[in-house]
PDB file with one MODEL, atoms N, CA, C and O in Angstrom:
MODEL        1
ATOM      1  N   MET A   1      83.146  99.139  95.889  1.00  0.00           N
ATOM      2  CA  MET A   1      84.181  98.879  94.903  1.00  0.00           C
ATOM      3  C   MET A   1      83.490  98.295  93.681  1.00  0.00           C
ATOM      4  O   MET A   1      82.650  97.404  93.802  1.00  0.00           O
ATOM      5  N   GLY A   2      83.838  98.790  92.522  1.00  0.00           N
ATOM      6  CA  GLY A   2      83.213  98.348  91.287  1.00  0.00           C
ATOM      7  C   GLY A   2      83.874  97.124  90.686  1.00  0.00           C
ATOM      8  O   GLY A   2      84.804  96.549  91.251  1.00  0.00           O
ATOM      9  N   ILE A   3      83.374  96.751  89.541  1.00  0.00           N
ATOM     10  CA  ILE A   3      83.870  95.567  88.826  1.00  0.00           C
ATOM     11  C   ILE A   3      85.357  95.691  88.518  1.00  0.00           C
ATOM     12  O   ILE A   3      86.109  94.733  88.696  1.00  0.00           O
ATOM     13  N   ILE A   4      85.784  96.858  88.059  1.00  0.00           N
ATOM     14  CA  ILE A   4      87.197  97.054  87.710  1.00  0.00           C
ATOM     15  C   ILE A   4      88.075  96.865  88.950  1.00  0.00           C
ATOM     16  O   ILE A   4      89.142  96.258  88.868  1.00  0.00           O
ATOM     17  N   GLY A   5      87.632  97.378  90.082  1.00  0.00           N
ATOM     18  CA  GLY A   5      88.380  97.201  91.326  1.00  0.00           C
ATOM     19  C   GLY A   5      88.489  95.740  91.719  1.00  0.00           C
ATOM     20  O   GLY A   5      89.553  95.281  92.134  1.00  0.00           O
ATOM     21  N   TRP A   6      87.385  95.007  91.591  1.00  0.00           N
ATOM     22  CA  TRP A   6      87.404  93.570  91.898  1.00  0.00           C
ATOM     23  C   TRP A   6      88.362  92.821  90.974  1.00  0.00           C
ATOM     24  O   TRP A   6      89.080  91.925  91.417  1.00  0.00           O
ATOM     25  N   VAL A   7      88.373  93.184  89.705  1.00  0.00           N
ATOM     26  CA  VAL A   7      89.257  92.512  88.754  1.00  0.00           C
ATOM     27  C   VAL A   7      90.717  92.799  89.085  1.00  0.00           C
ATOM     28  O   VAL A   7      91.550  91.894  89.045  1.00  0.00           O
ATOM     29  N   ILE A   8      91.033  94.045  89.410  1.00  0.00           N
ATOM     30  CA  ILE A   8      92.417  94.405  89.721  1.00  0.00           C
ATOM     31  C   ILE A   8      92.872  93.740  91.016  1.00  0.00           C
ATOM     32  O   ILE A   8      93.937  93.125  91.059  1.00  0.00           O
ATOM     33  N   ILE A   9      92.070  93.863  92.071  1.00  0.00           N
ATOM     34  CA  ILE A   9      92.406  93.214  93.346  1.00  0.00           C
ATOM     35  C   ILE A   9      92.478  91.700  93.151  1.00  0.00           C
ATOM     36  O   ILE A   9      93.386  91.051  93.670  1.00  0.00           O
ATOM     37  N   GLY A  10      91.526  91.134  92.405  1.00  0.00           N
ATOM     38  CA  GLY A  10      91.513  89.695  92.155  1.00  0.00           C
ATOM     39  C   GLY A  10      92.739  89.227  91.402  1.00  0.00           C
ATOM     40  O   GLY A  10      93.312  88.188  91.728  1.00  0.00           O
ATOM     41  N   ALA A  11      93.146  89.986  90.395  1.00  0.00           N
ATOM     42  CA  ALA A  11      94.332  89.610  89.613  1.00  0.00           C
ATOM     43  C   ALA A  11      95.579  89.624  90.488  1.00  0.00           C
ATOM     44  O   ALA A  11      96.377  88.687  90.453  1.00  0.00           O
ATOM     45  N   LEU A  12      95.746  90.670  91.262  1.00  0.00           N
ATOM     46  CA  LEU A  12      96.926  90.759  92.137  1.00  0.00           C
ATOM     47  C   LEU A  12      96.912  89.683  93.218  1.00  0.00           C
ATOM     48  O   LEU A  12      97.924  89.024  93.455  1.00  0.00           O
ATOM     49  N   ALA A  13      95.765  89.505  93.873  1.00  0.00           N
ATOM     50  CA  ALA A  13      95.662  88.509  94.940  1.00  0.00           C
ATOM     51  C   ALA A  13      95.858  87.099  94.397  1.00  0.00           C
ATOM     52  O   ALA A  13      96.555  86.292  95.012  1.00  0.00           O
ATOM     53  N   GLY A  14      95.253  86.794  93.253  1.00  0.00           N
ATOM     54  CA  GLY A  14      95.413  85.475  92.652  1.00  0.00           C
ATOM     55  C   GLY A  14      96.845  85.201  92.247  1.00  0.00           C
ATOM     56  O   GLY A  14      97.342  84.087  92.412  1.00  0.00           O
ATOM     57  N   TRP A  15      97.514  86.218  91.716  1.00  0.00           N
ATOM     58  CA  TRP A  15      98.900  86.054  91.295  1.00  0.00           C
ATOM     59  C   TRP A  15      99.812  85.838  92.505  1.00  0.00           C
ATOM     60  O   TRP A  15     100.665  84.950  92.489  1.00  0.00           O
ATOM     61  N   ILE A  16      99.635  86.647  93.553  1.00  0.00           N
ATOM     62  CA  ILE A  16     100.458  86.500  94.764  1.00  0.00           C
ATOM     63  C   ILE A  16     100.212  85.132  95.398  1.00  0.00           C
ATOM     64  O   ILE A  16     101.158  84.457  95.805  1.00  0.00           O
ATOM     65  N   ALA A  17      98.961  84.727  95.481  1.00  0.00           N
ATOM     66  CA  ALA A  17      98.630  83.423  96.075  1.00  0.00           C
ATOM     67  C   ALA A  17      99.208  82.279  95.251  1.00  0.00           C
ATOM     68  O   ALA A  17      99.680  81.290  95.811  1.00  0.00           O
ATOM     69  N   SER A  18      99.175  82.407  93.923  1.00  0.00           N
ATOM     70  CA  SER A  18      99.725  81.335  93.084  1.00  0.00           C
ATOM     71  C   SER A  18     101.238  81.244  93.238  1.00  0.00           C
ATOM     72  O   SER A  18     101.799  80.151  93.155  1.00  0.00           O
ATOM     73  N   LEU A  19     101.904  82.365  93.459  1.00  0.00           N
ATOM     74  CA  LEU A  19     103.348  82.335  93.724  1.00  0.00           C
ATOM     75  C   LEU A  19     103.640  81.654  95.056  1.00  0.00           C
ATOM     76  O   LEU A  19     104.573  80.857  95.155  1.00  0.00           O
ATOM     77  N   ILE A  20     102.855  81.959  96.069  1.00  0.00           N
ATOM     78  CA  ILE A  20     103.078  81.396  97.405  1.00  0.00           C
ATOM     79  C   ILE A  20     102.805  79.894  97.426  1.00  0.00           C
ATOM     80  O   ILE A  20     103.541  79.144  98.068  1.00  0.00           O
ATOM     81  N   THR A  21     101.761  79.447  96.735  1.00  0.00           N
ATOM     82  CA  THR A  21     101.383  78.025  96.764  1.00  0.00           C
ATOM     83  C   THR A  21     102.069  77.193  95.690  1.00  0.00           C
ATOM     84  O   THR A  21     101.897  75.975  95.655  1.00  0.00           O
ATOM     85  N   GLY A  22     102.834  77.819  94.822  1.00  0.00           N
ATOM     86  CA  GLY A  22     103.555  77.072  93.781  1.00  0.00           C
ATOM     87  C   GLY A  22     102.715  76.730  92.563  1.00  0.00           C
ATOM     88  O   GLY A  22     103.087  75.842  91.796  1.00  0.00           O
ATOM     89  N   ASN A  23     101.600  77.405  92.365  1.00  0.00           N
ATOM     90  CA  ASN A  23     100.724  77.133  91.225  1.00  0.00           C
ATOM     91  C   ASN A  23     100.938  78.105  90.071  1.00  0.00           C
ATOM     92  O   ASN A  23     100.172  78.081  89.108  1.00  0.00           O
ATOM     93  N   ASP A  24     101.947  78.951  90.138  1.00  0.00           N
ATOM     94  CA  ASP A  24     102.100  80.033  89.172  1.00  0.00           C
ATOM     95  C   ASP A  24     102.253  79.527  87.743  1.00  0.00           C
ATOM     96  O   ASP A  24     101.706  80.130  86.820  1.00  0.00           O
ATOM     97  N   LYS A  25     102.970  78.456  87.545  1.00  0.00           N
ATOM     98  CA  LYS A  25     103.205  77.958  86.187  1.00  0.00           C
ATOM     99  C   LYS A  25     101.964  77.316  85.574  1.00  0.00           C
ATOM    100  O   LYS A  25     101.883  77.182  84.353  1.00  0.00           O
ATOM    101  N   LYS A  26     100.997  76.917  86.402  1.00  0.00           N
ATOM    102  CA  LYS A  26      99.788  76.246  85.920  1.00  0.00           C
ATOM    103  C   LYS A  26      98.652  77.215  85.639  1.00  0.00           C
ATOM    104  O   LYS A  26      97.662  76.832  85.016  1.00  0.00           O
ATOM    105  N   MET A  27      98.772  78.473  86.088  1.00  0.00           N
ATOM    106  CA  MET A  27      97.646  79.406  86.023  1.00  0.00           C
ATOM    107  C   MET A  27      97.950  80.557  85.081  1.00  0.00           C
ATOM    108  O   MET A  27      99.073  81.059  85.031  1.00  0.00           O
ATOM    109  N   GLY A  28      96.950  80.959  84.349  1.00  0.00           N
ATOM    110  CA  GLY A  28      97.055  82.127  83.492  1.00  0.00           C
ATOM    111  C   GLY A  28      96.398  83.327  84.151  1.00  0.00           C
ATOM    112  O   GLY A  28      95.974  83.263  85.305  1.00  0.00           O
ATOM    113  N   ALA A  29      96.319  84.411  83.412  1.00  0.00           N
ATOM    114  CA  ALA A  29      95.763  85.653  83.951  1.00  0.00           C
ATOM    115  C   ALA A  29      94.292  85.487  84.332  1.00  0.00           C
ATOM    116  O   ALA A  29      93.874  85.960  85.389  1.00  0.00           O
ATOM    117  N   GLY A  30      93.513  84.830  83.495  1.00  0.00           N
ATOM    118  CA  GLY A  30      92.092  84.640  83.782  1.00  0.00           C
ATOM    119  C   GLY A  30      91.868  83.826  85.035  1.00  0.00           C
ATOM    120  O   GLY A  30      90.989  84.144  85.837  1.00  0.00           O
ATOM    121  N   MET A  31      92.648  82.788  85.212  1.00  0.00           N
ATOM    122  CA  MET A  31      92.518  81.952  86.405  1.00  0.00           C
ATOM    123  C   MET A  31      92.975  82.705  87.646  1.00  0.00           C
ATOM    124  O   MET A  31      92.390  82.544  88.717  1.00  0.00           O
ATOM    125  N   ASN A  32      94.015  83.528  87.516  1.00  0.00           N
ATOM    126  CA  ASN A  32      94.451  84.360  88.646  1.00  0.00           C
ATOM    127  C   ASN A  32      93.335  85.303  89.082  1.00  0.00           C
ATOM    128  O   ASN A  32      93.099  85.469  90.279  1.00  0.00           O
ATOM    129  N   ILE A  33      92.654  85.918  88.131  1.00  0.00           N
ATOM    130  CA  ILE A  33      91.550  86.828  88.456  1.00  0.00           C
ATOM    131  C   ILE A  33      90.428  86.069  89.147  1.00  0.00           C
ATOM    132  O   ILE A  33      89.907  86.520  90.167  1.00  0.00           O
ATOM    133  N   LEU A  34      90.055  84.923  88.599  1.00  0.00           N
ATOM    134  CA  LEU A  34      88.976  84.125  89.180  1.00  0.00           C
ATOM    135  C   LEU A  34      89.318  83.672  90.600  1.00  0.00           C
ATOM    136  O   LEU A  34      88.495  83.783  91.509  1.00  0.00           O
ATOM    137  N   VAL A  35      90.530  83.165  90.784  1.00  0.00           N
ATOM    138  CA  VAL A  35      90.956  82.720  92.118  1.00  0.00           C
ATOM    139  C   VAL A  35      91.006  83.893  93.084  1.00  0.00           C
ATOM    140  O   VAL A  35      90.632  83.751  94.248  1.00  0.00           O
ATOM    141  N   GLY A  36      91.461  85.046  92.618  1.00  0.00           N
ATOM    142  CA  GLY A  36      91.531  86.225  93.477  1.00  0.00           C
ATOM    143  C   GLY A  36      90.173  86.742  93.893  1.00  0.00           C
ATOM    144  O   GLY A  36      89.986  87.133  95.045  1.00  0.00           O
ATOM    145  N   VAL A  37      89.219  86.751  92.974  1.00  0.00           N
ATOM    146  CA  VAL A  37      87.865  87.219  93.305  1.00  0.00           C
ATOM    147  C   VAL A  37      87.185  86.246  94.274  1.00  0.00           C
ATOM    148  O   VAL A  37      86.584  86.668  95.262  1.00  0.00           O
ATOM    149  N   ILE A  38      87.280  84.955  93.990  1.00  0.00           N
ATOM    150  CA  ILE A  38      86.721  83.962  94.915  1.00  0.00           C
ATOM    151  C   ILE A  38      87.462  84.014  96.247  1.00  0.00           C
ATOM    152  O   ILE A  38      86.857  83.869  97.309  1.00  0.00           O
ATOM    153  N   GLY A  39      88.771  84.220  96.182  1.00  0.00           N
ATOM    154  CA  GLY A  39      89.565  84.377  97.400  1.00  0.00           C
ATOM    155  C   GLY A  39      89.129  85.581  98.215  1.00  0.00           C
ATOM    156  O   GLY A  39      89.150  85.542  99.445  1.00  0.00           O
ATOM    157  N   GLY A  40      88.733  86.652  97.538  1.00  0.00           N
ATOM    158  CA  GLY A  40      88.218  87.821  98.246  1.00  0.00           C
ATOM    159  C   GLY A  40      86.956  87.500  99.019  1.00  0.00           C
ATOM    160  O   GLY A  40      86.769  87.964 100.144  1.00  0.00           O
ATOM    161  N   LEU A  41      86.094  86.706  98.414  1.00  0.00           N
ATOM    162  CA  LEU A  41      84.865  86.286  99.107  1.00  0.00           C
ATOM    163  C   LEU A  41      85.184  85.378 100.290  1.00  0.00           C
ATOM    164  O   LEU A  41      84.615  85.532 101.371  1.00  0.00           O
ATOM    165  N   ILE A  42      86.100  84.429 100.080  1.00  0.00           N
ATOM    166  CA  ILE A  42      86.491  83.517 101.164  1.00  0.00           C
ATOM    167  C   ILE A  42      87.190  84.286 102.277  1.00  0.00           C
ATOM    168  O   ILE A  42      86.887  84.098 103.455  1.00  0.00           O
ATOM    169  N   GLY A  43      88.125  85.150 101.900  1.00  0.00           N
ATOM    170  CA  GLY A  43      88.844  85.941 102.899  1.00  0.00           C
ATOM    171  C   GLY A  43      87.914  86.848 103.677  1.00  0.00           C
ATOM    172  O   GLY A  43      88.068  86.998 104.889  1.00  0.00           O
ATOM    173  N   GLY A  44      86.946  87.458 102.999  1.00  0.00           N
ATOM    174  CA  GLY A  44      85.965  88.295 103.690  1.00  0.00           C
ATOM    175  C   GLY A  44      85.131  87.498 104.663  1.00  0.00           C
ATOM    176  O   GLY A  44      84.844  87.969 105.764  1.00  0.00           O
ATOM    177  N   LEU A  45      84.735  86.295 104.276  1.00  0.00           N
ATOM    178  CA  LEU A  45      83.966  85.425 105.164  1.00  0.00           C
ATOM    179  C   LEU A  45      84.786  85.041 106.386  1.00  0.00           C
ATOM    180  O   LEU A  45      84.296  85.106 107.513  1.00  0.00           O
ATOM    181  N   VAL A  46      86.024  84.644 106.166  1.00  0.00           N
ATOM    182  CA  VAL A  46      86.895  84.258 107.281  1.00  0.00           C
ATOM    183  C   VAL A  46      87.113  85.437 108.228  1.00  0.00           C
ATOM    184  O   VAL A  46      87.037  85.281 109.446  1.00  0.00           O
ATOM    185  N   MET A  47      87.382  86.605 107.670  1.00  0.00           N
ATOM    186  CA  MET A  47      87.610  87.785 108.522  1.00  0.00           C
ATOM    187  C   MET A  47      86.350  88.141 109.321  1.00  0.00           C
ATOM    188  O   MET A  47      86.449  88.504 110.493  1.00  0.00           O
ATOM    189  N   ASN A  48      85.191  88.043 108.712  1.00  0.00           N
ATOM    190  CA  ASN A  48      83.944  88.315 109.432  1.00  0.00           C
ATOM    191  C   ASN A  48      83.705  87.300 110.547  1.00  0.00           C
ATOM    192  O   ASN A  48      83.188  87.648 111.608  1.00  0.00           O
ATOM    193  N   LEU A  49      84.081  86.043 110.302  1.00  0.00           N
ATOM    194  CA  LEU A  49      83.896  85.005 111.318  1.00  0.00           C
ATOM    195  C   LEU A  49      84.783  85.232 112.537  1.00  0.00           C
ATOM    196  O   LEU A  49      84.397  84.896 113.656  1.00  0.00           O
ATOM    197  N   ILE A  50      85.973  85.803 112.325  1.00  0.00           N
ATOM    198  CA  ILE A  50      86.864  86.032 113.465  1.00  0.00           C
ATOM    199  C   ILE A  50      86.723  87.444 114.035  1.00  0.00           C
ATOM    200  O   ILE A  50      87.481  87.840 114.921  1.00  0.00           O
ATOM    201  N   GLY A  51      85.759  88.192 113.528  1.00  0.00           N
ATOM    202  CA  GLY A  51      85.460  89.498 114.096  1.00  0.00           C
ATOM    203  C   GLY A  51      86.152  90.674 113.436  1.00  0.00           C
ATOM    204  O   GLY A  51      86.096  91.790 113.952  1.00  0.00           O
ATOM    205  N   GLY A  52      86.799  90.447 112.310  1.00  0.00           N
ATOM    206  CA  GLY A  52      87.483  91.535 111.616  1.00  0.00           C
ATOM    207  C   GLY A  52      86.644  92.083 110.474  1.00  0.00           C
ATOM    208  O   GLY A  52      85.459  91.776 110.349  1.00  0.00           O
ATOM    209  N   TYR A  53      87.270  92.886 109.658  1.00  0.00           N
ATOM    210  CA  TYR A  53      86.614  93.461 108.494  1.00  0.00           C
ATOM    211  C   TYR A  53      87.101  92.747 107.243  1.00  0.00           C
ATOM    212  O   TYR A  53      88.281  92.416 107.129  1.00  0.00           O
ATOM    213  N   GLY A  54      86.206  92.512 106.319  1.00  0.00           N
ATOM    214  CA  GLY A  54      86.556  91.874 105.056  1.00  0.00           C
ATOM    215  C   GLY A  54      87.058  92.893 104.054  1.00  0.00           C
ATOM    216  O   GLY A  54      87.854  93.770 104.393  1.00  0.00           O
ATOM    217  N   ILE A  55      86.602  92.780 102.845  1.00  0.00           N
ATOM    218  CA  ILE A  55      86.979  93.703 101.776  1.00  0.00           C
ATOM    219  C   ILE A  55      86.344  95.061 102.077  1.00  0.00           C
ATOM    220  O   ILE A  55      85.126  95.169 102.218  1.00  0.00           O
ATOM    221  N   THR A  56      87.175  96.084 102.174  1.00  0.00           N
ATOM    222  CA  THR A  56      86.689  97.413 102.553  1.00  0.00           C
ATOM    223  C   THR A  56      86.787  98.431 101.433  1.00  0.00           C
ATOM    224  O   THR A  56      86.446  99.597 101.634  1.00  0.00           O
ATOM    225  N   GLY A  57      87.238  98.027 100.280  1.00  0.00           N
ATOM    226  CA  GLY A  57      87.401  98.955  99.161  1.00  0.00           C
ATOM    227  C   GLY A  57      88.696  98.656  98.425  1.00  0.00           C
ATOM    228  O   GLY A  57      89.276  97.580  98.574  1.00  0.00           O
ATOM    229  N   PHE A  58      89.127  99.593  97.652  1.00  0.00           N
ATOM    230  CA  PHE A  58      90.345  99.423  96.855  1.00  0.00           C
ATOM    231  C   PHE A  58      91.532  99.910  97.687  1.00  0.00           C
ATOM    232  O   PHE A  58      91.954 101.060  97.568  1.00  0.00           O
ATOM    233  N   ASN A  59      92.071  99.013  98.540  1.00  0.00           N
ATOM    234  CA  ASN A  59      93.171  99.380  99.416  1.00  0.00           C
ATOM    235  C   ASN A  59      94.024  98.155  99.740  1.00  0.00           C
ATOM    236  O   ASN A  59      93.718  97.039  99.320  1.00  0.00           O
ATOM    237  N   LEU A  60      95.094  98.383 100.493  1.00  0.00           N
ATOM    238  CA  LEU A  60      96.028  97.318 100.826  1.00  0.00           C
ATOM    239  C   LEU A  60      95.389  96.245 101.708  1.00  0.00           C
ATOM    240  O   LEU A  60      95.687  95.061 101.552  1.00  0.00           O
ATOM    241  N   TRP A  61      94.519  96.645 102.628  1.00  0.00           N
ATOM    242  CA  TRP A  61      93.843  95.674 103.493  1.00  0.00           C
ATOM    243  C   TRP A  61      93.008  94.694 102.667  1.00  0.00           C
ATOM    244  O   TRP A  61      93.035  93.487 102.912  1.00  0.00           O
ATOM    245  N   SER A  62      92.277  95.211 101.700  1.00  0.00           N
ATOM    246  CA  SER A  62      91.446  94.355 100.852  1.00  0.00           C
ATOM    247  C   SER A  62      92.309  93.396 100.042  1.00  0.00           C
ATOM    248  O   SER A  62      91.936  92.240  99.842  1.00  0.00           O
ATOM    249  N   LEU A  63      93.460  93.874  99.576  1.00  0.00           N
ATOM    250  CA  LEU A  63      94.390  92.997  98.851  1.00  0.00           C
ATOM    251  C   LEU A  63      94.885  91.887  99.765  1.00  0.00           C
ATOM    252  O   LEU A  63      94.972  90.733  99.344  1.00  0.00           O
ATOM    253  N   LEU A  64      95.209  92.219 101.009  1.00  0.00           N
ATOM    254  CA  LEU A  64      95.668  91.210 101.964  1.00  0.00           C
ATOM    255  C   LEU A  64      94.580  90.183 102.254  1.00  0.00           C
ATOM    256  O   LEU A  64      94.856  88.984 102.278  1.00  0.00           O
ATOM    257  N   VAL A  65      93.356  90.633 102.472  1.00  0.00           N
ATOM    258  CA  VAL A  65      92.235  89.722 102.756  1.00  0.00           C
ATOM    259  C   VAL A  65      91.985  88.808 101.548  1.00  0.00           C
ATOM    260  O   VAL A  65      91.798  87.603 101.716  1.00  0.00           O
ATOM    261  N   ALA A  66      91.980  89.366 100.353  1.00  0.00           N
ATOM    262  CA  ALA A  66      91.761  88.566  99.151  1.00  0.00           C
ATOM    263  C   ALA A  66      92.898  87.577  98.927  1.00  0.00           C
ATOM    264  O   ALA A  66      92.661  86.452  98.486  1.00  0.00           O
ATOM    265  N   THR A  67      94.118  87.978  99.224  1.00  0.00           N
ATOM    266  CA  THR A  67      95.261  87.080  99.058  1.00  0.00           C
ATOM    267  C   THR A  67      95.181  85.913 100.035  1.00  0.00           C
ATOM    268  O   THR A  67      95.443  84.772  99.656  1.00  0.00           O
ATOM    269  N   VAL A  68      94.826  86.181 101.273  1.00  0.00           N
ATOM    270  CA  VAL A  68      94.672  85.103 102.262  1.00  0.00           C
ATOM    271  C   VAL A  68      93.574  84.138 101.824  1.00  0.00           C
ATOM    272  O   VAL A  68      93.745  82.922 101.917  1.00  0.00           O
ATOM    273  N   GLY A  69      92.460  84.662 101.353  1.00  0.00           N
ATOM    274  CA  GLY A  69      91.383  83.803 100.859  1.00  0.00           C
ATOM    275  C   GLY A  69      91.798  82.994  99.643  1.00  0.00           C
ATOM    276  O   GLY A  69      91.428  81.827  99.519  1.00  0.00           O
ATOM    277  N   ALA A  70      92.564  83.604  98.744  1.00  0.00           N
ATOM    278  CA  ALA A  70      93.029  82.888  97.559  1.00  0.00           C
ATOM    279  C   ALA A  70      94.022  81.790  97.931  1.00  0.00           C
ATOM    280  O   ALA A  70      94.023  80.719  97.324  1.00  0.00           O
ATOM    281  N   ILE A  71      94.862  82.054  98.924  1.00  0.00           N
ATOM    282  CA  ILE A  71      95.791  81.023  99.393  1.00  0.00           C
ATOM    283  C   ILE A  71      95.014  79.846  99.967  1.00  0.00           C
ATOM    284  O   ILE A  71      95.337  78.692  99.683  1.00  0.00           O
ATOM    285  N   ILE A  72      94.001  80.125 100.766  1.00  0.00           N
ATOM    286  CA  ILE A  72      93.157  79.058 101.319  1.00  0.00           C
ATOM    287  C   ILE A  72      92.531  78.245 100.193  1.00  0.00           C
ATOM    288  O   ILE A  72      92.533  77.015 100.235  1.00  0.00           O
ATOM    289  N   LEU A  73      91.995  78.931  99.187  1.00  0.00           N
ATOM    290  CA  LEU A  73      91.364  78.249  98.057  1.00  0.00           C
ATOM    291  C   LEU A  73      92.361  77.370  97.306  1.00  0.00           C
ATOM    292  O   LEU A  73      92.048  76.224  96.986  1.00  0.00           O
ATOM    293  N   LEU A  74      93.551  77.887  97.021  1.00  0.00           N
ATOM    294  CA  LEU A  74      94.543  77.113  96.276  1.00  0.00           C
ATOM    295  C   LEU A  74      95.086  75.949  97.093  1.00  0.00           C
ATOM    296  O   LEU A  74      95.358  74.885  96.535  1.00  0.00           O
ATOM    297  N   LEU A  75      95.249  76.124  98.393  1.00  0.00           N
ATOM    298  CA  LEU A  75      95.699  75.004  99.228  1.00  0.00           C
ATOM    299  C   LEU A  75      94.657  73.888  99.253  1.00  0.00           C
ATOM    300  O   LEU A  75      95.004  72.708  99.201  1.00  0.00           O
ATOM    301  N   LEU A  76      93.390  74.260  99.333  1.00  0.00           N
ATOM    302  CA  LEU A  76      92.323  73.255  99.281  1.00  0.00           C
ATOM    303  C   LEU A  76      92.296  72.551  97.920  1.00  0.00           C
ATOM    304  O   LEU A  76      92.141  71.332  97.850  1.00  0.00           O
ATOM    305  N   ALA A  77      92.446  73.320  96.848  1.00  0.00           N
ATOM    306  CA  ALA A  77      92.454  72.730  95.502  1.00  0.00           C
ATOM    307  C   ALA A  77      93.644  71.793  95.323  1.00  0.00           C
ATOM    308  O   ALA A  77      93.509  70.730  94.718  1.00  0.00           O
ATOM    309  N   ASN A  78      94.804  72.177  95.843  1.00  0.00           N
ATOM    310  CA  ASN A  78      95.982  71.309  95.750  1.00  0.00           C
ATOM    311  C   ASN A  78      95.780  70.025  96.538  1.00  0.00           C
ATOM    312  O   ASN A  78      96.187  68.953  96.089  1.00  0.00           O
ATOM    313  N   ALA A  79      95.156  70.120  97.712  1.00  0.00           N
ATOM    314  CA  ALA A  79      94.914  68.931  98.537  1.00  0.00           C
ATOM    315  C   ALA A  79      93.948  67.976  97.835  1.00  0.00           C
ATOM    316  O   ALA A  79      94.158  66.763  97.847  1.00  0.00           O
ATOM    317  N   VAL A  80      92.907  68.507  97.235  1.00  0.00           N
ATOM    318  CA  VAL A  80      91.950  67.663  96.516  1.00  0.00           C
ATOM    319  C   VAL A  80      92.619  67.022  95.296  1.00  0.00           C
ATOM    320  O   VAL A  80      92.406  65.843  95.010  1.00  0.00           O
ATOM    321  N   ARG A  81      93.419  67.797  94.591  1.00  0.00           N
ATOM    322  CA  ARG A  81      94.118  67.272  93.400  1.00  0.00           C
ATOM    323  C   ARG A  81      95.089  66.160  93.768  1.00  0.00           C
ATOM    324  O   ARG A  81      95.157  65.149  93.070  1.00  0.00           O
ATOM    325  N   LYS A  82      95.852  66.329  94.869  1.00  0.00           N
ATOM    326  CA  LYS A  82      96.796  65.302  95.296  1.00  0.00           C
ATOM    327  C   LYS A  82      96.073  64.049  95.775  1.00  0.00           C
ATOM    328  O   LYS A  82      96.539  62.930  95.558  1.00  0.00           O
ATOM    329  N   ARG A  83      94.939  64.245  96.422  1.00  0.00           N
ATOM    330  CA  ARG A  83      94.181  63.096  96.927  1.00  0.00           C
ATOM    331  C   ARG A  83      93.604  62.254  95.789  1.00  0.00           C
ATOM    332  O   ARG A  83      93.518  61.031  95.899  1.00  0.00           O
ATOM    333  N   SER A  84      93.210  62.912  94.697  1.00  0.00           N
ATOM    334  CA  SER A  84      92.617  62.166  93.582  1.00  0.00           C
ATOM    335  C   SER A  84      93.663  61.464  92.733  1.00  0.00           C
ATOM    336  O   SER A  84      93.322  60.579  91.948  1.00  0.00           O
ATOM    337  N   ASN A  85      94.929  61.839  92.871  1.00  0.00           N
ATOM    338  CA  ASN A  85      95.991  61.173  92.087  1.00  0.00           C
ATOM    339  C   ASN A  85      96.447  59.940  92.727  1.00  0.00           C
ATOM    340  O   ASN A  85      97.331  59.262  92.202  1.00  0.00           O
TER     341      ASN A  85
ENDMDL
END
């Protein structure tokens, strides 16, 4: 999957994750892409650790894996932010 695919999957995954975690109003398009791409890496790592497949290309499975990783990332970020307040 090329750069454009990563950006598209990242944008969608970051946006879906921000809606689920309640961060949608705080994040813009660039942050959604960044969270989604990092989420794809986290989701791929988690899936590999449990014996599954990570990002496999430009498909629905890859979007699901990236979204799960982005949710994990945003939940961790929210926990750190709440702890520091």
